[in-house]
C-alpha positions in Angstrom: -7.8 5.2 4.9 -5.7 2.1 5.0 -3.5 1.3 8.0 -0.5 2.2 5.8 -2.0 5.7 5.0 -2.9 6.3 8.6 0.6 5.4 9.8 2.4 7.6 7.3 0.0 10.5 8.1 0.8 10.2 11.8 4.6 10.1 11.0 4.3 13.2 8.9 2.3 15.0 11.6 4.9 14.3 14.2 7.9 14.9 11.8 9.2 11.4 12.3 10.8 9.0 9.8 9.3 5.6 9.5 11.2 2.5 10.4 10.2 -0.5 8.3 12.0 -3.7 9.2 11.9 -6.7 6.9 12.0 -10.3 8.2 11.5 -13.6 6.4 8.3 -15.3 7.6 9.2 -18.4 9.5 12.9 -17.6 10.1 14.6 -18.1 12.5 11.7 -20.0 14.2 8.3 -20.7 12.8 6.8 -21.3 16.3 8.0 -17.9 17.5 7.0 -15.8 14.4 4.2 -14.0 16.0 6.4 -13.1 19.0 9.0 -11.8 16.5 6.4 -9.5 14.9 5.4 -8.1 18.3 9.1 -7.6 19.2 9.6 -5.6 16.0 6.8 -3.2 17.0 8.0 -3.0 20.6 11.5 -2.0 19.3 10.1 0.9 17.2 8.8 -0.5 13.9 6.2 1.6 12.3 5.3 -1.0 9.6 6.4 -4.6 9.1 7.5 -6.1 5.8 7.0 -9.8 6.0 8.9 -11.8 3.4 7.0 -14.7 1.9 9.6 -17.6 1.5 10.2 -18.4 -2.1 12.6 -20.9 -3.8 14.0 -18.4 -6.4 14.1 -15.0 -4.7 15.9 -13.2 -7.6 16.1 -9.7 -6.0 17.6 -11.0 -2.8 21.2 -11.5 -1.7 22.6 -14.6 0.1 21.3 -13.6 3.6 17.6 -13.5 2.6 18.1 -16.4 0.1 19.3 -18.6 3.0 16.5 -17.4 5.3 13.9 -18.4 2.6 15.6 -21.8 2.2 15.5 -22.3 6.0 11.8 -21.4 6.2 10.9 -23.6 3.2 12.7 -26.5 4.7 10.5 -26.1 7.8 7.4 -26.2 5.8 6.6 -22.5 5.7 4.2 -21.4 2.9 1.6 -18.8 2.2 -0.9 -20.4 4.5 1.4 -20.3 7.4 2.3 -16.6 6.8 -1.4 -15.6 6.7 -2.0 -17.5 9.8 0.7 -15.6 11.6 -0.7 -12.3 10.4 -4.1 -13.2 11.8 -2.6 -14.2 15.1 -0.6 -10.9 15.3 -3.8 -9.0 14.6 -5.3 -10.4 17.8 -3.1 -8.1 19.8 -2.2 -5.4 17.3 -4.8 -3.9 15.0 -2.8 -0.8 14.1 0.7 -1.7 12.8 0.6 -2.1 9.0 1.8 -5.3 7.4 3.1 -5.6 3.9 3.8 -9.0 2.4 7.0 -8.8 0.2 7.9 -11.6 -2.2 7.2 -13.0 -5.6 4.3 -13.6 -7.9 4.4 -17.4 -8.1 3.1 -18.3 -4.7 0.2 -15.9 -5.1 -0.6 -17.2 -8.5 -0.6 -20.8 -7.3 -2.8 -19.8 -4.4 -5.2 -18.1 -6.7 -5.4 -14.3 -6.9 -9.1 -13.9 -5.7 -8.6 -16.5 -2.9 -5.3 -14.9 -1.8 -6.9 -11.4 -1.8 -9.8 -12.5 0.4 -7.7 -14.5 2.8 -5.0 -11.8 3.1 -7.5 -9.1 3.9 -9.3 -11.3 6.3 -6.0 -12.0 8.1 -5.1 -8.4 8.3 -2.6 -7.8 5.5 -2.5 -4.2 4.2 -0.3 -4.4 1.1 1.8 -6.5 -1.2 5.1 -5.9 -2.8 5.6 -8.4 -5.5 9.1 -7.9 -6.9 8.6 -9.6 -10.2 5.2 -8.1 -11.0 6.0 -4.6 -12.4 3.5 -2.0 -13.0 3.1 -3.0 -16.7 2.1 -6.5 -15.7 0.0 -5.6 -12.7 -3.5 -6.1 -14.3 -3.3 -9.6 -12.8 -3.4 -8.0 -9.3 -6.7 -6.4 -9.8 -8.4 -8.9 -7.4 -6.0 -7.8 -4.8 -6.6 -4.1 -5.3 -10.4 -4.7 -5.5 -10.2 -6.4 -2.1 -8.4 -3.4 -0.5 -4.8 -4.5 -0.7 -2.4 -1.7 -1.7 0.2 -2.6 -4.3 3.6 -1.3 -3.2 5.7 -0.4 -6.3 9.4 -0.4 -6.7 11.6 2.3 -8.3 15.3 2.3 -8.9 18.2 4.5 -9.9 18.0 2.9 -13.4 14.2 3.7 -13.8 13.7 5.8 -16.9 12.0 9.2 -16.5 8.8 8.3 -18.4 8.4 5.1 -16.2 9.2 7.0 -13.1 6.4 9.4 -13.9 4.1 6.4 -14.2 5.2 4.9 -10.9 4.8 8.3 -9.1 1.3 8.6 -10.5 0.3 5.1 -9.6 1.9 4.8 -6.2 -0.2 3.8 -3.2 0.7 3.1 0.4 4.3 4.0 -0.2 6.7 3.9 -3.1 9.8 1.7 -2.4 12.9 3.3 -3.8 15.8 0.8 -4.3 18.9 2.8 -3.3 21.2 1.2 -5.9 21.1 -1.3 -8.8 21.9 -4.5 -7.0 20.5 -7.1 -4.6 19.4 -6.9 -1.0 22.1 -6.9 1.6 24.9 -5.3 -0.5 27.3 -3.3 1.5 27.7 -0.1 -0.5 25.4 2.8 0.0 26.2 6.4 -1.2 23.6 8.7 0.2 24.9 11.6 -1.7 24.1 9.9 -5.0 20.4 9.3 -4.1 19.3 12.3 -2.0 18.4 14.5 -5.1 16.7 11.6 -6.8 14.6 10.8 -3.8 13.7 14.5 -3.3 12.5 14.7 -6.9 10.5 11.5 -6.5 8.9 12.7 -3.3 7.8 16.0 -5.0 5.9 14.0 -7.6 4.8 10.8 -6.0 1.2 10.3 -4.8 2.5 8.4 -1.8 5.4 8.6 0.7 8.8 7.3 -0.4 10.6 4.6 1.6 14.3 3.8 0.8 15.7 0.4 1.2 18.6 -1.9 0.1 22.0 -1.4 1.7 20.8 0.2 5.0 22.5 -1.9 7.7 22.8 0.2 10.9 22.0 3.4 12.7 24.4 5.6 10.8 23.2 4.6 7.3 19.5 4.8 8.5 20.1 8.3 9.9 21.7 9.4 6.7 18.7 8.2 4.7 16.3 9.8 7.2 17.5 13.2 6.0 15.5 12.9 2.8 13.2 9.9 2.9 9.7 9.3 4.5 10.9 5.9 5.8 13.8 3.5 5.8 13.6 -0.2 5.1 16.2 -2.5 6.8 16.2 -6.2 6.0 19.3 -8.2 5.4 21.2 -7.0 8.4 18.3 -7.8 10.7 17.7 -11.2 9.2 21.4 -11.9 9.6 21.3 -10.9 13.3 18.3 -13.1 13.9 19.7 -16.2 12.2 20.1 -19.1 14.6 17.9 -17.7 17.5 15.9 -20.6 18.9 13.5 -19.1 21.5 11.2 -16.2 21.8 13.3 -14.5 24.5 16.5 -14.6 22.4 14.6 -13.4 19.4 13.2 -10.5 21.4 16.6 -9.5 22.8 18.3 -9.6 19.4 15.5 -7.5 17.8 15.7 -4.9 20.6 19.5 -4.7 20.5 19.5 -4.3 16.7 16.5 -1.9 16.2 16.6 0.3 19.2 19.8 2.2 18.1 18.3 2.6 14.7 15.0 3.9 16.1 16.9 6.4 18.3 19.0 7.6 15.3 15.9 8.2 13.2 14.2 10.1 16.0 17.3 12.3 16.5 17.9 13.3 12.9 
């Protein structure tokens, strides 16, 4: 079993909802990135989504766009991201890590080379926003190396395609809570609860819900019907401008601890 599968099995066994924070690799501080990753775990993260900075992040709103811009301006690329994962693994061999981003950096790096280096560093899965299931043959070297491809589903996904996604899901299926970009403010849990329940009944993997989750209240509402919640833009926004490891740790704890407590209380 992969680290992702092991973690979700443990969550199910203890009737807990997973907490999956997203941060942009290299933001707010490249030199404190590993400390940030450990701080996320200490604050209650069950899995980490590490955003690979990209110049044209088409699914992301302004908060994550700017975080990518800041990281790129500081020289952060795929090599640096893999290096941070490897350094994180020196102390933490259990917390799953998913790289989230876009196909272009992986294609430039080389699929086979990326797969080998990512597995060696300790990456568990990849979520490539602009590589849908229909185009995913190019990712065979990644799957062959043991990386799980995290697939996206949305409210606009047609029934036939949803059946394909449910049948192909591995690690977890990421359900986008609304048709929009990351960080948008509107979230109507009533509109998506039945949809997620239907997906969970058919999917081969657990279902995590993201986009629009900003605080303990919205996370707790989602926890009523999802296997995990993903929270990104609000956390990235909270971290922006932090300059040292202590400040980063304090901000992470202050932001995630109430969310963790709300999930555990649902």
